[in-house]
mmJSON file of the N, C-alpha and C atoms, coordinates in Angstrom:
{"data_MODEL":{"atom_site":{
"group_PDB":["ATOM","ATOM","ATOM","ATOM","ATOM","ATOM","ATOM","ATOM","ATOM","ATOM","ATOM","ATOM","ATOM","ATOM","ATOM","ATOM","ATOM","ATOM","ATOM","ATOM","ATOM","ATOM","ATOM","ATOM","ATOM","ATOM","ATOM","ATOM","ATOM","ATOM","ATOM","ATOM","ATOM","ATOM","ATOM","ATOM","ATOM","ATOM","ATOM","ATOM","ATOM","ATOM","ATOM","ATOM","ATOM","ATOM","ATOM","ATOM","ATOM","ATOM","ATOM","ATOM","ATOM","ATOM","ATOM","ATOM","ATOM","ATOM","ATOM","ATOM","ATOM","ATOM","ATOM","ATOM","ATOM","ATOM","ATOM","ATOM","ATOM","ATOM","ATOM","ATOM","ATOM","ATOM","ATOM","ATOM","ATOM","ATOM","ATOM","ATOM","ATOM","ATOM","ATOM","ATOM","ATOM","ATOM","ATOM","ATOM","ATOM","ATOM","ATOM","ATOM","ATOM","ATOM","ATOM","ATOM","ATOM","ATOM","ATOM","ATOM","ATOM","ATOM","ATOM","ATOM","ATOM","ATOM","ATOM","ATOM","ATOM","ATOM","ATOM","ATOM","ATOM","ATOM","ATOM","ATOM","ATOM","ATOM","ATOM","ATOM","ATOM","ATOM","ATOM","ATOM","ATOM","ATOM","ATOM","ATOM","ATOM","ATOM","ATOM","ATOM","ATOM","ATOM","ATOM","ATOM","ATOM","ATOM","ATOM","ATOM","ATOM","ATOM","ATOM","ATOM","ATOM","ATOM","ATOM","ATOM","ATOM","ATOM","ATOM","ATOM","ATOM","ATOM","ATOM","ATOM","ATOM","ATOM","ATOM","ATOM","ATOM","ATOM","ATOM","ATOM","ATOM","ATOM","ATOM","ATOM"],
"id":[1,2,3,4,5,6,7,8,9,10,11,12,13,14,15,16,17,18,19,20,21,22,23,24,25,26,27,28,29,30,31,32,33,34,35,36,37,38,39,40,41,42,43,44,45,46,47,48,49,50,51,52,53,54,55,56,57,58,59,60,61,62,63,64,65,66,67,68,69,70,71,72,73,74,75,76,77,78,79,80,81,82,83,84,85,86,87,88,89,90,91,92,93,94,95,96,97,98,99,100,101,102,103,104,105,106,107,108,109,110,111,112,113,114,115,116,117,118,119,120,121,122,123,124,125,126,127,128,129,130,131,132,133,134,135,136,137,138,139,140,141,142,143,144,145,146,147,148,149,150,151,152,153,154,155,156,157,158,159,160,161,162,163,164,165,166,167,168],
"type_symbol":["N","C","C","N","C","C","N","C","C","N","C","C","N","C","C","N","C","C","N","C","C","N","C","C","N","C","C","N","C","C","N","C","C","N","C","C","N","C","C","N","C","C","N","C","C","N","C","C","N","C","C","N","C","C","N","C","C","N","C","C","N","C","C","N","C","C","N","C","C","N","C","C","N","C","C","N","C","C","N","C","C","N","C","C","N","C","C","N","C","C","N","C","C","N","C","C","N","C","C","N","C","C","N","C","C","N","C","C","N","C","C","N","C","C","N","C","C","N","C","C","N","C","C","N","C","C","N","C","C","N","C","C","N","C","C","N","C","C","N","C","C","N","C","C","N","C","C","N","C","C","N","C","C","N","C","C","N","C","C","N","C","C","N","C","C","N","C","C"],
"label_atom_id":["N","CA","C","N","CA","C","N","CA","C","N","CA","C","N","CA","C","N","CA","C","N","CA","C","N","CA","C","N","CA","C","N","CA","C","N","CA","C","N","CA","C","N","CA","C","N","CA","C","N","CA","C","N","CA","C","N","CA","C","N","CA","C","N","CA","C","N","CA","C","N","CA","C","N","CA","C","N","CA","C","N","CA","C","N","CA","C","N","CA","C","N","CA","C","N","CA","C","N","CA","C","N","CA","C","N","CA","C","N","CA","C","N","CA","C","N","CA","C","N","CA","C","N","CA","C","N","CA","C","N","CA","C","N","CA","C","N","CA","C","N","CA","C","N","CA","C","N","CA","C","N","CA","C","N","CA","C","N","CA","C","N","CA","C","N","CA","C","N","CA","C","N","CA","C","N","CA","C","N","CA","C","N","CA","C","N","CA","C","N","CA","C","N","CA","C"],
"label_alt_id":[null,null,null,null,null,null,null,null,null,null,null,null,null,null,null,null,null,null,null,null,null,null,null,null,null,null,null,null,null,null,null,null,null,null,null,null,null,null,null,null,null,null,null,null,null,null,null,null,null,null,null,null,null,null,null,null,null,null,null,null,null,null,null,null,null,null,null,null,null,null,null,null,null,null,null,null,null,null,null,null,null,null,null,null,null,null,null,null,null,null,null,null,null,null,null,null,null,null,null,null,null,null,null,null,null,null,null,null,null,null,null,null,null,null,null,null,null,null,null,null,null,null,null,null,null,null,null,null,null,null,null,null,null,null,null,null,null,null,null,null,null,null,null,null,null,null,null,null,null,null,null,null,null,null,null,null,null,null,null,null,null,null,null,null,null,null,null,null],
"label_comp_id":["MET","MET","MET","LEU","LEU","LEU","GLY","GLY","GLY","ARG","ARG","ARG","VAL","VAL","VAL","TRP","TRP","TRP","ASP","ASP","ASP","VAL","VAL","VAL","LEU","LEU","LEU","LYS","LYS","LYS","ALA","ALA","ALA","THR","THR","THR","LEU","LEU","LEU","ALA","ALA","ALA","VAL","VAL","VAL","ALA","ALA","ALA","ALA","ALA","ALA","LEU","LEU","LEU","ILE","ILE","ILE","ALA","ALA","ALA","ALA","ALA","ALA","ALA","ALA","ALA","LEU","LEU","LEU","VAL","VAL","VAL","SER","SER","SER","ALA","ALA","ALA","ASP","ASP","ASP","LYS","LYS","LYS","LEU","LEU","LEU","ASP","ASP","ASP","ARG","ARG","ARG","GLN","GLN","GLN","ARG","ARG","ARG","ALA","ALA","ALA","GLN","GLN","GLN","PRO","PRO","PRO","VAL","VAL","VAL","VAL","VAL","VAL","GLY","GLY","GLY","VAL","VAL","VAL","VAL","VAL","VAL","ALA","ALA","ALA","GLY","GLY","GLY","GLU","GLU","GLU","PRO","PRO","PRO","ILE","ILE","ILE","VAL","VAL","VAL","THR","THR","THR","GLY","GLY","GLY","ALA","ALA","ALA","ILE","ILE","ILE","ALA","ALA","ALA","PRO","PRO","PRO","ALA","ALA","ALA","ARG","ARG","ARG","PRO","PRO","PRO"],
"label_asym_id":["A","A","A","A","A","A","A","A","A","A","A","A","A","A","A","A","A","A","A","A","A","A","A","A","A","A","A","A","A","A","A","A","A","A","A","A","A","A","A","A","A","A","A","A","A","A","A","A","A","A","A","A","A","A","A","A","A","A","A","A","A","A","A","A","A","A","A","A","A","A","A","A","A","A","A","A","A","A","A","A","A","A","A","A","A","A","A","A","A","A","A","A","A","A","A","A","A","A","A","A","A","A","A","A","A","A","A","A","A","A","A","A","A","A","A","A","A","A","A","A","A","A","A","A","A","A","A","A","A","A","A","A","A","A","A","A","A","A","A","A","A","A","A","A","A","A","A","A","A","A","A","A","A","A","A","A","A","A","A","A","A","A","A","A","A","A","A","A"],
"label_entity_id":["1","1","1","1","1","1","1","1","1","1","1","1","1","1","1","1","1","1","1","1","1","1","1","1","1","1","1","1","1","1","1","1","1","1","1","1","1","1","1","1","1","1","1","1","1","1","1","1","1","1","1","1","1","1","1","1","1","1","1","1","1","1","1","1","1","1","1","1","1","1","1","1","1","1","1","1","1","1","1","1","1","1","1","1","1","1","1","1","1","1","1","1","1","1","1","1","1","1","1","1","1","1","1","1","1","1","1","1","1","1","1","1","1","1","1","1","1","1","1","1","1","1","1","1","1","1","1","1","1","1","1","1","1","1","1","1","1","1","1","1","1","1","1","1","1","1","1","1","1","1","1","1","1","1","1","1","1","1","1","1","1","1","1","1","1","1","1","1"],
"label_seq_id":[1,1,1,2,2,2,3,3,3,4,4,4,5,5,5,6,6,6,7,7,7,8,8,8,9,9,9,10,10,10,11,11,11,12,12,12,13,13,13,14,14,14,15,15,15,16,16,16,17,17,17,18,18,18,19,19,19,20,20,20,21,21,21,22,22,22,23,23,23,24,24,24,25,25,25,26,26,26,27,27,27,28,28,28,29,29,29,30,30,30,31,31,31,32,32,32,33,33,33,34,34,34,35,35,35,36,36,36,37,37,37,38,38,38,39,39,39,40,40,40,41,41,41,42,42,42,43,43,43,44,44,44,45,45,45,46,46,46,47,47,47,48,48,48,49,49,49,50,50,50,51,51,51,52,52,52,53,53,53,54,54,54,55,55,55,56,56,56],
"pdbx_PDB_ins_code":[null,null,null,null,null,null,null,null,null,null,null,null,null,null,null,null,null,null,null,null,null,null,null,null,null,null,null,null,null,null,null,null,null,null,null,null,null,null,null,null,null,null,null,null,null,null,null,null,null,null,null,null,null,null,null,null,null,null,null,null,null,null,null,null,null,null,null,null,null,null,null,null,null,null,null,null,null,null,null,null,null,null,null,null,null,null,null,null,null,null,null,null,null,null,null,null,null,null,null,null,null,null,null,null,null,null,null,null,null,null,null,null,null,null,null,null,null,null,null,null,null,null,null,null,null,null,null,null,null,null,null,null,null,null,null,null,null,null,null,null,null,null,null,null,null,null,null,null,null,null,null,null,null,null,null,null,null,null,null,null,null,null,null,null,null,null,null,null],
"Cartn_x":[-18.007,-18.424,-17.695,-17.428,-16.932,-15.632,-14.662,-13.303,-13.387,-14.338,-14.204,-14.521,-15.187,-15.496,-14.4,-13.611,-12.27,-11.352,-11.321,-10.306,-10.516,-11.792,-12.142,-12.133,-12.293,-12.06,-10.751,-9.695,-8.374,-7.812,-8.3,-7.823,-8.635,-9.583,-10.137,-9.21,-8.924,-8.119,-6.564,-6.195,-4.954,-4.99,-5.74,-5.964,-5.892,-6.768,-6.941,-5.898,-5.005,-3.776,-2.617,-2.681,-1.659,-2.271,-3.461,-4.106,-3.803,-3.979,-3.605,-2.014,-1.255,0.131,0.598,-0.104,0.423,-0.099,-1.283,-1.692,-0.699,-0.249,0.471,1.903,1.971,3.765,3.553,2.708,2.539,2.422,1.457,1.479,2.846,3.722,4.842,5.811,5.752,6.555,6.309,4.922,4.456,5.02,4.978,5.417,7.131,7.566,9.267,9.603,8.738,9.198,9.467,10.545,10.804,9.615,10.005,8.534,9.04,7.945,8.135,8.91,9.462,10.131,9.049,9.593,8.608,8.686,7.239,7.217,6.609,6.927,6.559,5.079,4.174,3.062,3.012,2.384,2.275,1.563,0.613,-0.421,-0.122,1.106,1.492,1.823,1.38,1.581,3.016,3.858,5.361,5.897,5.446,5.966,5.462,4.103,3.511,4.101,4.701,4.989,3.979,2.72,1.665,1.73,2.873,3.218,4.654,4.931,6.686,7.178,8.162,8.677,9.001,8.809,9.094,10.748,11.417,12.594,13.142,13.958,14.006,14.869],
"Cartn_y":[-31.169,-29.536,-28.578,-28.926,-27.819,-27.661,-28.786,-28.548,-27.719,-27.973,-26.668,-25.665,-25.354,-23.976,-23.205,-24.075,-23.912,-23.19,-23.944,-23.855,-22.73,-22.391,-21.145,-19.943,-19.905,-19.015,-18.589,-19.757,-19.492,-18.819,-19.228,-18.586,-17.063,-16.902,-15.612,-14.451,-15.218,-14.291,-14.265,-15.263,-15.004,-13.898,-14.074,-13.061,-11.397,-11.465,-10.113,-9.485,-10.75,-10.267,-9.673,-10.374,-9.765,-8.554,-8.217,-6.87,-6.018,-6.241,-5.253,-4.943,-5.962,-5.676,-4.846,-4.957,-4.337,-2.779,-2.776,-1.111,-0.597,-1.346,-0.486,-0.306,-1.052,-1.037,0.395,0.445,1.513,2.64,2.736,3.933,4.515,3.187,3.658,4.18,3.746,4.272,5.367,5.802,7.117,8.308,7.768,8.885,8.964,7.966,7.98,8.909,8.98,9.579,10.967,11.533,13.022,13.592,15.05,16.212,16.144,16.598,16.928,18.28,18.255,19.404,20.359,21.625,22.592,23.391,23.565,24.046,22.822,21.566,20.422,20.151,19.786,19.172,17.893,17.444,15.947,15.137,16.044,15.357,15.252,15.577,15.771,14.493,14.037,12.685,12.337,13.002,12.688,12.436,13.145,13.006,11.598,11.153,10.12,8.797,8.911,7.927,7.612,8.107,7.707,7.852,9.043,9.067,8.971,8.351,8.656,9.687,10.573,11.51,11.625,12.343,12.154,12.175,11.319,11.256,11.655,12.608,12.849,12.111],
"Cartn_z":[10.262,10.103,10.843,12.103,13.071,12.298,11.998,11.455,10.389,9.426,8.336,8.365,9.638,9.911,10.555,11.185,12.154,10.705,9.886,8.68,8.136,7.994,7.34,8.101,9.398,10.096,10.521,10.502,10.375,9.067,7.986,6.711,6.607,7.096,7.119,8.023,9.452,10.176,9.536,8.914,8.207,7.305,6.168,5.341,6.008,7.204,7.884,8.151,8.702,9.414,8.316,7.079,6.012,5.62,5.508,5.103,6.182,7.453,8.29,8.361,8.392,8.328,7.203,6.107,4.862,4.902,5.829,5.818,7.022,7.969,8.736,8.213,7.332,6.769,5.798,5.152,4.088,4.945,6.098,6.966,7.35,7.848,8.622,7.343,6.23,5.219,4.6,4.671,4.347,5.319,6.452,7.81,7.642,7.116,7.273,5.761,4.887,3.326,3.777,2.933,3.061,2.666,2.738,2.519,0.933,0.306,-1.256,-1.324,-2.453,-3.103,-3.136,-2.592,-2.932,-4.39,-4.833,-5.873,-7.018,-6.578,-7.446,-6.95,-8.207,-7.796,-7.74,-6.643,-6.415,-7.525,-7.579,-8.799,-10.301,-10.664,-11.95,-12.424,-13.636,-14.048,-14.123,-14.519,-14.593,-13.541,-12.364,-10.77,-10.456,-10.466,-9.885,-10.673,-11.957,-12.782,-13.657,-13.647,-14.604,-16.014,-16.385,-17.778,-17.537,-18.486,-18.717,-19.48,-18.845,-19.538,-21.03,-21.908,-23.432,-23.347,-24.297,-24.422,-25.932,-26.144,-27.384,-28.245],
"occupancy":[1.0,1.0,1.0,1.0,1.0,1.0,1.0,1.0,1.0,1.0,1.0,1.0,1.0,1.0,1.0,1.0,1.0,1.0,1.0,1.0,1.0,1.0,1.0,1.0,1.0,1.0,1.0,1.0,1.0,1.0,1.0,1.0,1.0,1.0,1.0,1.0,1.0,1.0,1.0,1.0,1.0,1.0,1.0,1.0,1.0,1.0,1.0,1.0,1.0,1.0,1.0,1.0,1.0,1.0,1.0,1.0,1.0,1.0,1.0,1.0,1.0,1.0,1.0,1.0,1.0,1.0,1.0,1.0,1.0,1.0,1.0,1.0,1.0,1.0,1.0,1.0,1.0,1.0,1.0,1.0,1.0,1.0,1.0,1.0,1.0,1.0,1.0,1.0,1.0,1.0,1.0,1.0,1.0,1.0,1.0,1.0,1.0,1.0,1.0,1.0,1.0,1.0,1.0,1.0,1.0,1.0,1.0,1.0,1.0,1.0,1.0,1.0,1.0,1.0,1.0,1.0,1.0,1.0,1.0,1.0,1.0,1.0,1.0,1.0,1.0,1.0,1.0,1.0,1.0,1.0,1.0,1.0,1.0,1.0,1.0,1.0,1.0,1.0,1.0,1.0,1.0,1.0,1.0,1.0,1.0,1.0,1.0,1.0,1.0,1.0,1.0,1.0,1.0,1.0,1.0,1.0,1.0,1.0,1.0,1.0,1.0,1.0,1.0,1.0,1.0,1.0,1.0,1.0],
"B_iso_or_equiv":[0.0,0.0,0.0,0.0,0.0,0.0,0.0,0.0,0.0,0.0,0.0,0.0,0.0,0.0,0.0,0.0,0.0,0.0,0.0,0.0,0.0,0.0,0.0,0.0,0.0,0.0,0.0,0.0,0.0,0.0,0.0,0.0,0.0,0.0,0.0,0.0,0.0,0.0,0.0,0.0,0.0,0.0,0.0,0.0,0.0,0.0,0.0,0.0,0.0,0.0,0.0,0.0,0.0,0.0,0.0,0.0,0.0,0.0,0.0,0.0,0.0,0.0,0.0,0.0,0.0,0.0,0.0,0.0,0.0,0.0,0.0,0.0,0.0,0.0,0.0,0.0,0.0,0.0,0.0,0.0,0.0,0.0,0.0,0.0,0.0,0.0,0.0,0.0,0.0,0.0,0.0,0.0,0.0,0.0,0.0,0.0,0.0,0.0,0.0,0.0,0.0,0.0,0.0,0.0,0.0,0.0,0.0,0.0,0.0,0.0,0.0,0.0,0.0,0.0,0.0,0.0,0.0,0.0,0.0,0.0,0.0,0.0,0.0,0.0,0.0,0.0,0.0,0.0,0.0,0.0,0.0,0.0,0.0,0.0,0.0,0.0,0.0,0.0,0.0,0.0,0.0,0.0,0.0,0.0,0.0,0.0,0.0,0.0,0.0,0.0,0.0,0.0,0.0,0.0,0.0,0.0,0.0,0.0,0.0,0.0,0.0,0.0,0.0,0.0,0.0,0.0,0.0,0.0],
"pdbx_formal_charge":[null,null,null,null,null,null,null,null,null,null,null,null,null,null,null,null,null,null,null,null,null,null,null,null,null,null,null,null,null,null,null,null,null,null,null,null,null,null,null,null,null,null,null,null,null,null,null,null,null,null,null,null,null,null,null,null,null,null,null,null,null,null,null,null,null,null,null,null,null,null,null,null,null,null,null,null,null,null,null,null,null,null,null,null,null,null,null,null,null,null,null,null,null,null,null,null,null,null,null,null,null,null,null,null,null,null,null,null,null,null,null,null,null,null,null,null,null,null,null,null,null,null,null,null,null,null,null,null,null,null,null,null,null,null,null,null,null,null,null,null,null,null,null,null,null,null,null,null,null,null,null,null,null,null,null,null,null,null,null,null,null,null,null,null,null,null,null,null],
"auth_seq_id":[1,1,1,2,2,2,3,3,3,4,4,4,5,5,5,6,6,6,7,7,7,8,8,8,9,9,9,10,10,10,11,11,11,12,12,12,13,13,13,14,14,14,15,15,15,16,16,16,17,17,17,18,18,18,19,19,19,20,20,20,21,21,21,22,22,22,23,23,23,24,24,24,25,25,25,26,26,26,27,27,27,28,28,28,29,29,29,30,30,30,31,31,31,32,32,32,33,33,33,34,34,34,35,35,35,36,36,36,37,37,37,38,38,38,39,39,39,40,40,40,41,41,41,42,42,42,43,43,43,44,44,44,45,45,45,46,46,46,47,47,47,48,48,48,49,49,49,50,50,50,51,51,51,52,52,52,53,53,53,54,54,54,55,55,55,56,56,56],
"auth_comp_id":["MET","MET","MET","LEU","LEU","LEU","GLY","GLY","GLY","ARG","ARG","ARG","VAL","VAL","VAL","TRP","TRP","TRP","ASP","ASP","ASP","VAL","VAL","VAL","LEU","LEU","LEU","LYS","LYS","LYS","ALA","ALA","ALA","THR","THR","THR","LEU","LEU","LEU","ALA","ALA","ALA","VAL","VAL","VAL","ALA","ALA","ALA","ALA","ALA","ALA","LEU","LEU","LEU","ILE","ILE","ILE","ALA","ALA","ALA","ALA","ALA","ALA","ALA","ALA","ALA","LEU","LEU","LEU","VAL","VAL","VAL","SER","SER","SER","ALA","ALA","ALA","ASP","ASP","ASP","LYS","LYS","LYS","LEU","LEU","LEU","ASP","ASP","ASP","ARG","ARG","ARG","GLN","GLN","GLN","ARG","ARG","ARG","ALA","ALA","ALA","GLN","GLN","GLN","PRO","PRO","PRO","VAL","VAL","VAL","VAL","VAL","VAL","GLY","GLY","GLY","VAL","VAL","VAL","VAL","VAL","VAL","ALA","ALA","ALA","GLY","GLY","GLY","GLU","GLU","GLU","PRO","PRO","PRO","ILE","ILE","ILE","VAL","VAL","VAL","THR","THR","THR","GLY","GLY","GLY","ALA","ALA","ALA","ILE","ILE","ILE","ALA","ALA","ALA","PRO","PRO","PRO","ALA","ALA","ALA","ARG","ARG","ARG","PRO","PRO","PRO"],
"auth_asym_id":["A","A","A","A","A","A","A","A","A","A","A","A","A","A","A","A","A","A","A","A","A","A","A","A","A","A","A","A","A","A","A","A","A","A","A","A","A","A","A","A","A","A","A","A","A","A","A","A","A","A","A","A","A","A","A","A","A","A","A","A","A","A","A","A","A","A","A","A","A","A","A","A","A","A","A","A","A","A","A","A","A","A","A","A","A","A","A","A","A","A","A","A","A","A","A","A","A","A","A","A","A","A","A","A","A","A","A","A","A","A","A","A","A","A","A","A","A","A","A","A","A","A","A","A","A","A","A","A","A","A","A","A","A","A","A","A","A","A","A","A","A","A","A","A","A","A","A","A","A","A","A","A","A","A","A","A","A","A","A","A","A","A","A","A","A","A","A","A"],
"auth_atom_id":["N","CA","C","N","CA","C","N","CA","C","N","CA","C","N","CA","C","N","CA","C","N","CA","C","N","CA","C","N","CA","C","N","CA","C","N","CA","C","N","CA","C","N","CA","C","N","CA","C","N","CA","C","N","CA","C","N","CA","C","N","CA","C","N","CA","C","N","CA","C","N","CA","C","N","CA","C","N","CA","C","N","CA","C","N","CA","C","N","CA","C","N","CA","C","N","CA","C","N","CA","C","N","CA","C","N","CA","C","N","CA","C","N","CA","C","N","CA","C","N","CA","C","N","CA","C","N","CA","C","N","CA","C","N","CA","C","N","CA","C","N","CA","C","N","CA","C","N","CA","C","N","CA","C","N","CA","C","N","CA","C","N","CA","C","N","CA","C","N","CA","C","N","CA","C","N","CA","C","N","CA","C","N","CA","C","N","CA","C","N","CA","C","N","CA","C"],
"pdbx_PDB_model_num":[1,1,1,1,1,1,1,1,1,1,1,1,1,1,1,1,1,1,1,1,1,1,1,1,1,1,1,1,1,1,1,1,1,1,1,1,1,1,1,1,1,1,1,1,1,1,1,1,1,1,1,1,1,1,1,1,1,1,1,1,1,1,1,1,1,1,1,1,1,1,1,1,1,1,1,1,1,1,1,1,1,1,1,1,1,1,1,1,1,1,1,1,1,1,1,1,1,1,1,1,1,1,1,1,1,1,1,1,1,1,1,1,1,1,1,1,1,1,1,1,1,1,1,1,1,1,1,1,1,1,1,1,1,1,1,1,1,1,1,1,1,1,1,1,1,1,1,1,1,1,1,1,1,1,1,1,1,1,1,1,1,1,1,1,1,1,1,1]
}}}
């Protein structure tokens, strides 16, 4: 019984560590990213990639 609890605890800690590492990594990348170009709206779908630009 104690062995199973320990295994579940280890798995939970491993998942929590992975999530924390991903959040720290994303924060670090966000801080290193260059400043946005003046005059460009960051929420515009084409800028964010939500909608692909129309190709003639």
